[in-house]
C-alpha positions, -999 to +999 in steps of 0.1 A: +072+284-498+108+292-487+112+318-515+083+339-501+106+353-474+128+368-501+100+386-518+097+423-509+071+449-516+077+474-544+108+456-559+091+447-592+090+410-586+126+406-576+137+381-550+160+401-526+184+390-498+206+415-480+198+441-506+210+420-536+189+400-561+191+362-557+211+341-582+203+305-592+227+292-566+211+314-539+177+300-548+191+265-548+205+269-513+173+285-500+151+258-513+175+230-505+169+213-538+192+200-565+200+217-599+172+199-618+145+206-593+156+242-588+155+247-626+120+232-628+108+254-599+123+286-615+108+277-649+073+272-635+076+305-616+088+324-647+058+310-666+036+326-639+056+358-641+065+358-604+102+364-603+115+389-628+148+375-641+176+398-654+206+384-673+238+395-656+270+382-673+266+344-678+239+341-651+205+353-642+194+372-611+158+370-598 
């Protein structure tokens, strides 16, 4: 539920904060979960097609 506040209309499924797409670390801080739980949450959401992830360097942005 905490990620809903980062969803914006007409952004193609991206999670946005201060005009920038969220990274894994940003999502982890927003949800206040550990690495494993955050990975599981992101994996489930990606299966549903909710956040659109884009590979940027060695990390993903959502």
